[in-house]
mmCIF file of the N, C-alpha and C atoms, coordinates in Angstrom:
data_MODEL
# 
_entry.id   MODEL 
# 
loop_
_atom_site.group_PDB 
_atom_site.id 
_atom_site.type_symbol 
_atom_site.label_atom_id 
_atom_site.label_alt_id 
_atom_site.label_comp_id 
_atom_site.label_asym_id 
_atom_site.label_entity_id 
_atom_site.label_seq_id 
_atom_site.pdbx_PDB_ins_code 
_atom_site.Cartn_x 
_atom_site.Cartn_y 
_atom_site.Cartn_z 
_atom_site.occupancy 
_atom_site.B_iso_or_equiv 
_atom_site.pdbx_formal_charge 
_atom_site.auth_seq_id 
_atom_site.auth_comp_id 
_atom_site.auth_asym_id 
_atom_site.auth_atom_id 
_atom_site.pdbx_PDB_model_num 
ATOM 1   N N  . MET A 1 1  ? -68.401 174.653 -18.398 1.00 0.00 ? 1  MET A N  1 
ATOM 2   C CA . MET A 1 1  ? -67.418 175.248 -18.534 1.00 0.00 ? 1  MET A CA 1 
ATOM 3   C C  . MET A 1 1  ? -66.701 174.607 -18.989 1.00 0.00 ? 1  MET A C  1 
ATOM 4   N N  . ASN A 1 2  ? -66.074 173.368 -17.375 1.00 0.00 ? 2  ASN A N  1 
ATOM 5   C CA . ASN A 1 2  ? -65.032 173.095 -16.839 1.00 0.00 ? 2  ASN A CA 1 
ATOM 6   C C  . ASN A 1 2  ? -64.729 171.356 -18.178 1.00 0.00 ? 2  ASN A C  1 
ATOM 7   N N  . LYS A 1 3  ? -65.301 171.324 -18.522 1.00 0.00 ? 3  LYS A N  1 
ATOM 8   C CA . LYS A 1 3  ? -65.948 170.111 -19.344 1.00 0.00 ? 3  LYS A CA 1 
ATOM 9   C C  . LYS A 1 3  ? -64.855 170.523 -20.783 1.00 0.00 ? 3  LYS A C  1 
ATOM 10  N N  . TYR A 1 4  ? -65.465 171.695 -21.323 1.00 0.00 ? 4  TYR A N  1 
ATOM 11  C CA . TYR A 1 4  ? -64.777 172.375 -22.223 1.00 0.00 ? 4  TYR A CA 1 
ATOM 12  C C  . TYR A 1 4  ? -63.364 172.672 -22.542 1.00 0.00 ? 4  TYR A C  1 
ATOM 13  N N  . VAL A 1 5  ? -62.814 172.735 -20.904 1.00 0.00 ? 5  VAL A N  1 
ATOM 14  C CA . VAL A 1 5  ? -61.548 173.369 -21.026 1.00 0.00 ? 5  VAL A CA 1 
ATOM 15  C C  . VAL A 1 5  ? -60.717 172.123 -21.094 1.00 0.00 ? 5  VAL A C  1 
ATOM 16  N N  . LEU A 1 6  ? -61.420 171.096 -20.482 1.00 0.00 ? 6  LEU A N  1 
ATOM 17  C CA . LEU A 1 6  ? -60.883 169.593 -20.541 1.00 0.00 ? 6  LEU A CA 1 
ATOM 18  C C  . LEU A 1 6  ? -60.446 169.121 -22.203 1.00 0.00 ? 6  LEU A C  1 
ATOM 19  N N  . VAL A 1 7  ? -61.292 168.987 -22.708 1.00 0.00 ? 7  VAL A N  1 
ATOM 20  C CA . VAL A 1 7  ? -61.555 168.750 -23.899 1.00 0.00 ? 7  VAL A CA 1 
ATOM 21  C C  . VAL A 1 7  ? -60.530 169.384 -25.253 1.00 0.00 ? 7  VAL A C  1 
ATOM 22  N N  . VAL A 1 8  ? -60.454 170.670 -25.201 1.00 0.00 ? 8  VAL A N  1 
ATOM 23  C CA . VAL A 1 8  ? -59.598 171.660 -25.423 1.00 0.00 ? 8  VAL A CA 1 
ATOM 24  C C  . VAL A 1 8  ? -58.374 171.380 -25.197 1.00 0.00 ? 8  VAL A C  1 
ATOM 25  N N  . MET A 1 9  ? -57.705 170.767 -23.999 1.00 0.00 ? 9  MET A N  1 
ATOM 26  C CA . MET A 1 9  ? -56.617 170.344 -23.159 1.00 0.00 ? 9  MET A CA 1 
ATOM 27  C C  . MET A 1 9  ? -56.349 169.235 -23.753 1.00 0.00 ? 9  MET A C  1 
ATOM 28  N N  . MET A 1 10 ? -57.125 168.345 -23.618 1.00 0.00 ? 10 MET A N  1 
ATOM 29  C CA . MET A 1 10 ? -57.329 166.974 -24.243 1.00 0.00 ? 10 MET A CA 1 
ATOM 30  C C  . MET A 1 10 ? -56.220 166.960 -25.904 1.00 0.00 ? 10 MET A C  1 
ATOM 31  N N  . PHE A 1 11 ? -56.953 167.613 -26.641 1.00 0.00 ? 11 PHE A N  1 
ATOM 32  C CA . PHE A 1 11 ? -56.883 167.951 -27.963 1.00 0.00 ? 11 PHE A CA 1 
ATOM 33  C C  . PHE A 1 11 ? -55.864 168.535 -28.386 1.00 0.00 ? 11 PHE A C  1 
ATOM 34  N N  . LEU A 1 12 ? -55.089 169.261 -27.834 1.00 0.00 ? 12 LEU A N  1 
ATOM 35  C CA . LEU A 1 12 ? -53.993 170.226 -27.747 1.00 0.00 ? 12 LEU A CA 1 
ATOM 36  C C  . LEU A 1 12 ? -52.540 169.234 -26.956 1.00 0.00 ? 12 LEU A C  1 
ATOM 37  N N  . LEU A 1 13 ? -52.945 168.582 -26.557 1.00 0.00 ? 13 LEU A N  1 
ATOM 38  C CA . LEU A 1 13 ? -51.937 167.510 -25.845 1.00 0.00 ? 13 LEU A CA 1 
ATOM 39  C C  . LEU A 1 13 ? -52.058 166.563 -26.979 1.00 0.00 ? 13 LEU A C  1 
ATOM 40  N N  . VAL A 1 14 ? -52.853 166.147 -27.239 1.00 0.00 ? 14 VAL A N  1 
ATOM 41  C CA . VAL A 1 14 ? -53.101 164.981 -28.192 1.00 0.00 ? 14 VAL A CA 1 
ATOM 42  C C  . VAL A 1 14 ? -52.307 165.504 -29.785 1.00 0.00 ? 14 VAL A C  1 
ATOM 43  N N  . GLY A 1 15 ? -52.381 166.661 -29.970 1.00 0.00 ? 15 GLY A N  1 
ATOM 44  C CA . GLY A 1 15 ? -52.121 167.299 -31.394 1.00 0.00 ? 15 GLY A CA 1 
ATOM 45  C C  . GLY A 1 15 ? -50.946 166.741 -30.807 1.00 0.00 ? 15 GLY A C  1 
ATOM 46  N N  . ALA A 1 16 ? -50.001 168.137 -30.037 1.00 0.00 ? 16 ALA A N  1 
ATOM 47  C CA . ALA A 1 16 ? -48.841 168.067 -29.786 1.00 0.00 ? 16 ALA A CA 1 
ATOM 48  C C  . ALA A 1 16 ? -48.015 166.783 -29.815 1.00 0.00 ? 16 ALA A C  1 
ATOM 49  N N  . LYS A 1 17 ? -48.461 165.767 -29.514 1.00 0.00 ? 17 LYS A N  1 
ATOM 50  C CA . LYS A 1 17 ? -47.479 164.584 -29.218 1.00 0.00 ? 17 LYS A CA 1 
ATOM 51  C C  . LYS A 1 17 ? -47.287 163.644 -30.637 1.00 0.00 ? 17 LYS A C  1 
ATOM 52  N N  . ALA A 1 18 ? -48.994 163.780 -31.455 1.00 0.00 ? 18 ALA A N  1 
ATOM 53  C CA . ALA A 1 18 ? -48.739 163.702 -32.624 1.00 0.00 ? 18 ALA A CA 1 
ATOM 54  C C  . ALA A 1 18 ? -47.759 164.570 -33.702 1.00 0.00 ? 18 ALA A C  1 
ATOM 55  N N  . LEU A 1 19 ? -47.845 165.284 -33.542 1.00 0.00 ? 19 LEU A N  1 
ATOM 56  C CA . LEU A 1 19 ? -46.664 166.379 -34.614 1.00 0.00 ? 19 LEU A CA 1 
ATOM 57  C C  . LEU A 1 19 ? -45.498 166.017 -34.176 1.00 0.00 ? 19 LEU A C  1 
ATOM 58  N N  . ALA A 1 20 ? -45.188 165.864 -32.773 1.00 0.00 ? 20 ALA A N  1 
ATOM 59  C CA . ALA A 1 20 ? -43.759 165.256 -32.572 1.00 0.00 ? 20 ALA A CA 1 
ATOM 60  C C  . ALA A 1 20 ? -43.395 163.959 -32.907 1.00 0.00 ? 20 ALA A C  1 
ATOM 61  N N  . ASN A 1 21 ? -44.124 163.060 -32.909 1.00 0.00 ? 21 ASN A N  1 
ATOM 62  C CA . ASN A 1 21 ? -43.839 161.848 -34.103 1.00 0.00 ? 21 ASN A CA 1 
ATOM 63  C C  . ASN A 1 21 ? -43.904 161.803 -35.537 1.00 0.00 ? 21 ASN A C  1 
ATOM 64  N N  . THR A 1 22 ? -44.444 162.676 -36.033 1.00 0.00 ? 22 THR A N  1 
ATOM 65  C CA . THR A 1 22 ? -44.558 162.432 -37.644 1.00 0.00 ? 22 THR A CA 1 
ATOM 66  C C  . THR A 1 22 ? -43.184 162.137 -37.877 1.00 0.00 ? 22 THR A C  1 
ATOM 67  N N  . THR A 1 23 ? -42.284 162.188 -37.476 1.00 0.00 ? 23 THR A N  1 
ATOM 68  C CA . THR A 1 23 ? -41.071 162.082 -38.526 1.00 0.00 ? 23 THR A CA 1 
ATOM 69  C C  . THR A 1 23 ? -40.348 160.327 -38.025 1.00 0.00 ? 23 THR A C  1 
ATOM 70  N N  . GLY A 1 24 ? -40.771 159.993 -36.934 1.00 0.00 ? 24 GLY A N  1 
ATOM 71  C CA . GLY A 1 24 ? -40.172 159.450 -36.547 1.00 0.00 ? 24 GLY A CA 1 
ATOM 72  C C  . GLY A 1 24 ? -41.020 157.774 -36.766 1.00 0.00 ? 24 GLY A C  1 
ATOM 73  N N  . SER A 1 25 ? -40.656 156.668 -36.898 1.00 0.00 ? 25 SER A N  1 
ATOM 74  C CA . SER A 1 25 ? -40.683 155.308 -37.416 1.00 0.00 ? 25 SER A CA 1 
ATOM 75  C C  . SER A 1 25 ? -41.507 154.773 -36.253 1.00 0.00 ? 25 SER A C  1 
ATOM 76  N N  . ASP A 1 26 ? -42.050 155.464 -35.220 1.00 0.00 ? 26 ASP A N  1 
ATOM 77  C CA . ASP A 1 26 ? -42.696 154.399 -34.338 1.00 0.00 ? 26 ASP A CA 1 
ATOM 78  C C  . ASP A 1 26 ? -43.852 153.324 -34.321 1.00 0.00 ? 26 ASP A C  1 
ATOM 79  N N  . GLY A 1 27 ? -44.518 154.062 -35.266 1.00 0.00 ? 27 GLY A N  1 
ATOM 80  C CA . GLY A 1 27 ? -45.566 153.081 -35.728 1.00 0.00 ? 27 GLY A CA 1 
ATOM 81  C C  . GLY A 1 27 ? -46.781 152.658 -34.607 1.00 0.00 ? 27 GLY A C  1 
ATOM 82  N N  . MET A 1 28 ? -46.958 151.323 -34.270 1.00 0.00 ? 28 MET A N  1 
ATOM 83  C CA . MET A 1 28 ? -47.838 150.814 -33.349 1.00 0.00 ? 28 MET A CA 1 
ATOM 84  C C  . MET A 1 28 ? -47.229 151.699 -32.298 1.00 0.00 ? 28 MET A C  1 
ATOM 85  N N  . LEU A 1 29 ? -46.663 151.922 -31.523 1.00 0.00 ? 29 LEU A N  1 
ATOM 86  C CA . LEU A 1 29 ? -46.153 152.080 -30.232 1.00 0.00 ? 29 LEU A CA 1 
ATOM 87  C C  . LEU A 1 29 ? -46.428 153.816 -29.839 1.00 0.00 ? 29 LEU A C  1 
ATOM 88  N N  . GLY A 1 30 ? -45.957 154.647 -31.085 1.00 0.00 ? 30 GLY A N  1 
ATOM 89  C CA . GLY A 1 30 ? -46.691 155.838 -31.177 1.00 0.00 ? 30 GLY A CA 1 
ATOM 90  C C  . GLY A 1 30 ? -48.165 155.926 -30.413 1.00 0.00 ? 30 GLY A C  1 
ATOM 91  N N  . GLY A 1 31 ? -49.067 155.143 -31.110 1.00 0.00 ? 31 GLY A N  1 
ATOM 92  C CA . GLY A 1 31 ? -50.743 155.347 -31.202 1.00 0.00 ? 31 GLY A CA 1 
ATOM 93  C C  . GLY A 1 31 ? -50.836 154.790 -29.267 1.00 0.00 ? 31 GLY A C  1 
ATOM 94  N N  . VAL A 1 32 ? -50.038 153.824 -29.257 1.00 0.00 ? 32 VAL A N  1 
ATOM 95  C CA . VAL A 1 32 ? -50.112 153.606 -27.355 1.00 0.00 ? 32 VAL A CA 1 
ATOM 96  C C  . VAL A 1 32 ? -50.168 154.283 -26.731 1.00 0.00 ? 32 VAL A C  1 
ATOM 97  N N  . GLY A 1 33 ? -48.619 155.320 -26.895 1.00 0.00 ? 33 GLY A N  1 
ATOM 98  C CA . GLY A 1 33 ? -48.281 156.410 -25.845 1.00 0.00 ? 33 GLY A CA 1 
ATOM 99  C C  . GLY A 1 33 ? -49.451 157.599 -25.989 1.00 0.00 ? 33 GLY A C  1 
ATOM 100 N N  . LEU A 1 34 ? -49.726 157.228 -27.236 1.00 0.00 ? 34 LEU A N  1 
ATOM 101 C CA . LEU A 1 34 ? -50.940 158.477 -27.226 1.00 0.00 ? 34 LEU A CA 1 
ATOM 102 C C  . LEU A 1 34 ? -52.087 158.187 -26.495 1.00 0.00 ? 34 LEU A C  1 
ATOM 103 N N  . LEU A 1 35 ? -52.512 157.195 -26.571 1.00 0.00 ? 35 LEU A N  1 
ATOM 104 C CA . LEU A 1 35 ? -53.411 156.565 -25.852 1.00 0.00 ? 35 LEU A CA 1 
ATOM 105 C C  . LEU A 1 35 ? -53.390 156.776 -24.515 1.00 0.00 ? 35 LEU A C  1 
ATOM 106 N N  . GLY A 1 36 ? -52.221 156.211 -24.049 1.00 0.00 ? 36 GLY A N  1 
ATOM 107 C CA . GLY A 1 36 ? -51.755 156.096 -22.359 1.00 0.00 ? 36 GLY A CA 1 
ATOM 108 C C  . GLY A 1 36 ? -51.937 157.675 -21.775 1.00 0.00 ? 36 GLY A C  1 
ATOM 109 N N  . SER A 1 37 ? -51.771 158.750 -22.643 1.00 0.00 ? 37 SER A N  1 
ATOM 110 C CA . SER A 1 37 ? -52.034 159.918 -22.853 1.00 0.00 ? 37 SER A CA 1 
ATOM 111 C C  . SER A 1 37 ? -53.534 160.231 -21.857 1.00 0.00 ? 37 SER A C  1 
ATOM 112 N N  . VAL A 1 38 ? -54.204 160.393 -23.306 1.00 0.00 ? 38 VAL A N  1 
ATOM 113 C CA . VAL A 1 38 ? -55.975 160.163 -23.478 1.00 0.00 ? 38 VAL A CA 1 
ATOM 114 C C  . VAL A 1 38 ? -56.339 159.466 -21.807 1.00 0.00 ? 38 VAL A C  1 
ATOM 115 N N  . ILE A 1 39 ? -55.987 158.278 -21.643 1.00 0.00 ? 39 ILE A N  1 
ATOM 116 C CA . ILE A 1 39 ? -56.353 157.922 -20.743 1.00 0.00 ? 39 ILE A CA 1 
ATOM 117 C C  . ILE A 1 39 ? -55.933 158.193 -19.489 1.00 0.00 ? 39 ILE A C  1 
ATOM 118 N N  . ALA A 1 40 ? -55.458 158.671 -18.857 1.00 0.00 ? 40 ALA A N  1 
ATOM 119 C CA . ALA A 1 40 ? -54.544 158.878 -17.908 1.00 0.00 ? 40 ALA A CA 1 
ATOM 120 C C  . ALA A 1 40 ? -55.359 160.675 -17.724 1.00 0.00 ? 40 ALA A C  1 
ATOM 121 N N  . ILE A 1 41 ? -55.294 161.289 -19.194 1.00 0.00 ? 41 ILE A N  1 
ATOM 122 C CA . ILE A 1 41 ? -56.269 162.484 -19.170 1.00 0.00 ? 41 ILE A CA 1 
ATOM 123 C C  . ILE A 1 41 ? -57.552 162.729 -18.053 1.00 0.00 ? 41 ILE A C  1 
ATOM 124 N N  . VAL A 1 42 ? -58.048 161.381 -18.843 1.00 0.00 ? 42 VAL A N  1 
ATOM 125 C CA . VAL A 1 42 ? -59.254 161.275 -18.474 1.00 0.00 ? 42 VAL A CA 1 
ATOM 126 C C  . VAL A 1 42 ? -59.905 161.194 -16.950 1.00 0.00 ? 42 VAL A C  1 
ATOM 127 N N  . ALA A 1 43 ? -58.644 159.818 -16.317 1.00 0.00 ? 43 ALA A N  1 
ATOM 128 C CA . ALA A 1 43 ? -58.884 159.388 -14.907 1.00 0.00 ? 43 ALA A CA 1 
ATOM 129 C C  . ALA A 1 43 ? -58.377 160.694 -14.194 1.00 0.00 ? 43 ALA A C  1 
ATOM 130 N N  . SER A 1 44 ? -57.151 161.507 -14.749 1.00 0.00 ? 44 SER A N  1 
ATOM 131 C CA . SER A 1 44 ? -57.081 162.170 -13.735 1.00 0.00 ? 44 SER A CA 1 
ATOM 132 C C  . SER A 1 44 ? -57.980 163.793 -13.201 1.00 0.00 ? 44 SER A C  1 
ATOM 133 N N  . TRP A 1 45 ? -58.558 164.030 -14.047 1.00 0.00 ? 45 TRP A N  1 
ATOM 134 C CA . TRP A 1 45 ? -59.858 164.294 -14.847 1.00 0.00 ? 45 TRP A CA 1 
ATOM 135 C C  . TRP A 1 45 ? -61.004 164.111 -13.760 1.00 0.00 ? 45 TRP A C  1 
ATOM 136 N N  . SER A 1 46 ? -61.677 162.724 -13.643 1.00 0.00 ? 46 SER A N  1 
ATOM 137 C CA . SER A 1 46 ? -62.096 162.291 -12.736 1.00 0.00 ? 46 SER A CA 1 
ATOM 138 C C  . SER A 1 46 ? -61.894 162.428 -11.517 1.00 0.00 ? 46 SER A C  1 
ATOM 139 N N  . ARG A 1 47 ? -60.671 161.694 -11.176 1.00 0.00 ? 47 ARG A N  1 
ATOM 140 C CA . ARG A 1 47 ? -60.800 162.109 -9.520  1.00 0.00 ? 47 ARG A CA 1 
ATOM 141 C C  . ARG A 1 47 ? -60.278 163.269 -9.231  1.00 0.00 ? 47 ARG A C  1 
ATOM 142 N N  . ASN A 1 48 ? -59.776 164.000 -9.700  1.00 0.00 ? 48 ASN A N  1 
ATOM 143 C CA . ASN A 1 48 ? -59.039 165.364 -9.435  1.00 0.00 ? 48 ASN A CA 1 
ATOM 144 C C  . ASN A 1 48 ? -59.977 166.483 -9.186  1.00 0.00 ? 48 ASN A C  1 
ATOM 145 N N  . ALA A 1 49 ? -60.240 166.632 -10.537 1.00 0.00 ? 49 ALA A N  1 
ATOM 146 C CA . ALA A 1 49 ? -61.393 168.255 -11.710 1.00 0.00 ? 49 ALA A CA 1 
ATOM 147 C C  . ALA A 1 49 ? -60.458 169.198 -11.282 1.00 0.00 ? 49 ALA A C  1 
ATOM 148 N N  . SER A 1 50 ? -58.883 168.966 -11.724 1.00 0.00 ? 50 SER A N  1 
ATOM 149 C CA . SER A 1 50 ? -58.063 169.557 -12.026 1.00 0.00 ? 50 SER A CA 1 
ATOM 150 C C  . SER A 1 50 ? -57.489 170.082 -13.070 1.00 0.00 ? 50 SER A C  1 
ATOM 151 N N  . VAL A 1 51 ? -57.484 171.066 -14.384 1.00 0.00 ? 51 VAL A N  1 
ATOM 152 C CA . VAL A 1 51 ? -56.509 171.095 -15.578 1.00 0.00 ? 51 VAL A CA 1 
ATOM 153 C C  . VAL A 1 51 ? -55.319 170.685 -15.007 1.00 0.00 ? 51 VAL A C  1 
ATOM 154 N N  . LEU A 1 52 ? -54.490 171.319 -14.236 1.00 0.00 ? 52 LEU A N  1 
ATOM 155 C CA . LEU A 1 52 ? -53.056 171.381 -13.696 1.00 0.00 ? 52 LEU A CA 1 
ATOM 156 C C  . LEU A 1 52 ? -52.907 169.517 -14.003 1.00 0.00 ? 52 LEU A C  1 
ATOM 157 N N  . TRP A 1 53 ? -53.330 169.528 -12.801 1.00 0.00 ? 53 TRP A N  1 
ATOM 158 C CA . TRP A 1 53 ? -53.552 167.408 -12.697 1.00 0.00 ? 53 TRP A CA 1 
ATOM 159 C C  . TRP A 1 53 ? -53.357 166.916 -14.165 1.00 0.00 ? 53 TRP A C  1 
ATOM 160 N N  . ALA A 1 54 ? -54.349 166.864 -14.714 1.00 0.00 ? 54 ALA A N  1 
ATOM 161 C CA . ALA A 1 54 ? -54.644 166.126 -15.887 1.00 0.00 ? 54 ALA A CA 1 
ATOM 162 C C  . ALA A 1 54 ? -53.726 166.585 -17.108 1.00 0.00 ? 54 ALA A C  1 
ATOM 163 N N  . ILE A 1 55 ? -53.115 167.681 -16.890 1.00 0.00 ? 55 ILE A N  1 
ATOM 164 C CA . ILE A 1 55 ? -52.134 168.062 -17.805 1.00 0.00 ? 55 ILE A CA 1 
ATOM 165 C C  . ILE A 1 55 ? -50.700 167.171 -17.451 1.00 0.00 ? 55 ILE A C  1 
ATOM 166 N N  . LEU A 1 56 ? -50.238 167.269 -16.319 1.00 0.00 ? 56 LEU A N  1 
ATOM 167 C CA . LEU A 1 56 ? -49.368 166.562 -15.608 1.00 0.00 ? 56 LEU A CA 1 
ATOM 168 C C  . LEU A 1 56 ? -49.171 165.342 -15.913 1.00 0.00 ? 56 LEU A C  1 
ATOM 169 N N  . HIS A 1 57 ? -50.482 164.313 -15.359 1.00 0.00 ? 57 HIS A N  1 
ATOM 170 C CA . HIS A 1 57 ? -51.036 163.530 -15.491 1.00 0.00 ? 57 HIS A CA 1 
ATOM 171 C C  . HIS A 1 57 ? -51.027 162.843 -17.120 1.00 0.00 ? 57 HIS A C  1 
ATOM 172 N N  . GLY A 1 58 ? -51.258 163.694 -18.181 1.00 0.00 ? 58 GLY A N  1 
ATOM 173 C CA . GLY A 1 58 ? -51.477 163.281 -19.594 1.00 0.00 ? 58 GLY A CA 1 
ATOM 174 C C  . GLY A 1 58 ? -49.903 163.669 -19.975 1.00 0.00 ? 58 GLY A C  1 
ATOM 175 N N  . LEU A 1 59 ? -49.268 163.417 -18.865 1.00 0.00 ? 59 LEU A N  1 
ATOM 176 C CA . LEU A 1 59 ? -47.575 164.085 -19.967 1.00 0.00 ? 59 LEU A CA 1 
ATOM 177 C C  . LEU A 1 59 ? -47.204 162.843 -19.114 1.00 0.00 ? 59 LEU A C  1 
ATOM 178 N N  . LEU A 1 60 ? -47.082 162.157 -18.009 1.00 0.00 ? 60 LEU A N  1 
ATOM 179 C CA . LEU A 1 60 ? -47.237 161.000 -17.653 1.00 0.00 ? 60 LEU A CA 1 
ATOM 180 C C  . LEU A 1 60 ? -47.361 159.647 -18.175 1.00 0.00 ? 60 LEU A C  1 
ATOM 181 N N  . GLY A 1 61 ? -48.565 160.315 -18.320 1.00 0.00 ? 61 GLY A N  1 
ATOM 182 C CA . GLY A 1 61 ? -49.050 158.506 -19.579 1.00 0.00 ? 61 GLY A CA 1 
ATOM 183 C C  . GLY A 1 61 ? -49.747 157.571 -18.492 1.00 0.00 ? 61 GLY A C  1 
ATOM 184 N N  . TRP A 1 62 ? -48.706 156.415 -19.284 1.00 0.00 ? 62 TRP A N  1 
ATOM 185 C CA . TRP A 1 62 ? -49.068 155.174 -18.674 1.00 0.00 ? 62 TRP A CA 1 
ATOM 186 C C  . TRP A 1 62 ? -48.704 155.186 -17.091 1.00 0.00 ? 62 TRP A C  1 
ATOM 187 N N  . ILE A 1 63 ? -47.985 155.981 -16.722 1.00 0.00 ? 63 ILE A N  1 
ATOM 188 C CA . ILE A 1 63 ? -47.020 155.611 -15.689 1.00 0.00 ? 63 ILE A CA 1 
ATOM 189 C C  . ILE A 1 63 ? -48.665 155.805 -14.663 1.00 0.00 ? 63 ILE A C  1 
ATOM 190 N N  . TYR A 1 64 ? -48.919 156.920 -14.762 1.00 0.00 ? 64 TYR A N  1 
ATOM 191 C CA . TYR A 1 64 ? -50.365 157.816 -14.210 1.00 0.00 ? 64 TYR A CA 1 
ATOM 192 C C  . TYR A 1 64 ? -51.206 156.738 -14.212 1.00 0.00 ? 64 TYR A C  1 
ATOM 193 N N  . VAL A 1 65 ? -51.567 155.403 -15.357 1.00 0.00 ? 65 VAL A N  1 
ATOM 194 C CA . VAL A 1 65 ? -52.530 154.836 -15.724 1.00 0.00 ? 65 VAL A CA 1 
ATOM 195 C C  . VAL A 1 65 ? -52.588 153.604 -14.878 1.00 0.00 ? 65 VAL A C  1 
ATOM 196 N N  . ILE A 1 66 ? -51.170 153.517 -14.690 1.00 0.00 ? 66 ILE A N  1 
ATOM 197 C CA . ILE A 1 66 ? -50.757 152.466 -13.664 1.00 0.00 ? 66 ILE A CA 1 
ATOM 198 C C  . ILE A 1 66 ? -51.144 152.868 -12.334 1.00 0.00 ? 66 ILE A C  1 
ATOM 199 N N  . TYR A 1 67 ? -50.152 153.801 -11.454 1.00 0.00 ? 67 TYR A N  1 
ATOM 200 C CA . TYR A 1 67 ? -50.748 154.847 -9.933  1.00 0.00 ? 67 TYR A CA 1 
ATOM 201 C C  . TYR A 1 67 ? -52.426 154.174 -10.071 1.00 0.00 ? 67 TYR A C  1 
ATOM 202 N N  . PHE A 1 68 ? -52.844 155.071 -11.028 1.00 0.00 ? 68 PHE A N  1 
ATOM 203 C CA . PHE A 1 68 ? -54.719 155.012 -10.932 1.00 0.00 ? 68 PHE A CA 1 
ATOM 204 C C  . PHE A 1 68 ? -55.419 153.785 -10.444 1.00 0.00 ? 68 PHE A C  1 
ATOM 205 N N  . VAL A 1 69 ? -55.008 152.757 -11.080 1.00 0.00 ? 69 VAL A N  1 
ATOM 206 C CA . VAL A 1 69 ? -55.650 151.895 -11.300 1.00 0.00 ? 69 VAL A CA 1 
ATOM 207 C C  . VAL A 1 69 ? -55.263 150.868 -9.648  1.00 0.00 ? 69 VAL A C  1 
ATOM 208 N N  . LEU A 1 70 ? -53.818 151.345 -9.629  1.00 0.00 ? 70 LEU A N  1 
ATOM 209 C CA . LEU A 1 70 ? -53.402 150.551 -8.054  1.00 0.00 ? 70 LEU A CA 1 
ATOM 210 C C  . LEU A 1 70 ? -53.870 151.053 -6.984  1.00 0.00 ? 70 LEU A C  1 
ATOM 211 N N  . SER A 1 71 ? -54.042 152.523 -6.436  1.00 0.00 ? 71 SER A N  1 
ATOM 212 C CA . SER A 1 71 ? -54.349 153.212 -6.218  1.00 0.00 ? 71 SER A CA 1 
ATOM 213 C C  . SER A 1 71 ? -55.602 152.979 -5.448  1.00 0.00 ? 71 SER A C  1 
ATOM 214 N N  . PRO A 1 72 ? -55.830 153.481 -4.238  1.00 0.00 ? 72 PRO A N  1 
ATOM 215 C CA . PRO A 1 72 ? -57.269 153.229 -3.520  1.00 0.00 ? 72 PRO A CA 1 
ATOM 216 C C  . PRO A 1 72 ? -57.995 154.817 -4.241  1.00 0.00 ? 72 PRO A C  1 
ATOM 217 N N  . LYS A 1 73 ? -59.437 155.124 -4.047  1.00 0.00 ? 73 LYS A N  1 
ATOM 218 C CA . LYS A 1 73 ? -60.068 155.874 -4.424  1.00 0.00 ? 73 LYS A CA 1 
ATOM 219 C C  . LYS A 1 73 ? -60.002 156.866 -3.524  1.00 0.00 ? 73 LYS A C  1 
ATOM 220 N N  . LYS A 1 74 ? -60.093 158.428 -3.830  1.00 0.00 ? 74 LYS A N  1 
ATOM 221 C CA . LYS A 1 74 ? -60.117 158.986 -2.623  1.00 0.00 ? 74 LYS A CA 1 
ATOM 222 C C  . LYS A 1 74 ? -61.832 159.072 -1.789  1.00 0.00 ? 74 LYS A C  1 
ATOM 223 N N  . LYS A 1 75 ? -61.821 158.995 -0.241  1.00 0.00 ? 75 LYS A N  1 
ATOM 224 C CA . LYS A 1 75 ? -62.596 159.474 -0.114  1.00 0.00 ? 75 LYS A CA 1 
ATOM 225 C C  . LYS A 1 75 ? -63.152 160.556 0.184   1.00 0.00 ? 75 LYS A C  1 
ATOM 226 N N  . ASP A 1 76 ? -64.985 160.867 -0.436  1.00 0.00 ? 76 ASP A N  1 
ATOM 227 C CA . ASP A 1 76 ? -64.920 162.239 -0.387  1.00 0.00 ? 76 ASP A CA 1 
ATOM 228 C C  . ASP A 1 76 ? -66.032 162.621 1.036   1.00 0.00 ? 76 ASP A C  1 
# 
């Protein structure tokens, strides 16, 4: 069930960002920012397994991806 919530949330976030960028002339930069959001959501879910954290980190995009790579893994 949680995987389905994550997939729906990711599509909503990606769709909202895509609609927000339709009038601009971002070109390649719009896709790169969108890719950062998707990577951030997946990385956040793999580390935290929380929908709220995944939404927040998806909004932060590449900032969270860089933090995720540089920070040590959580110990279980």
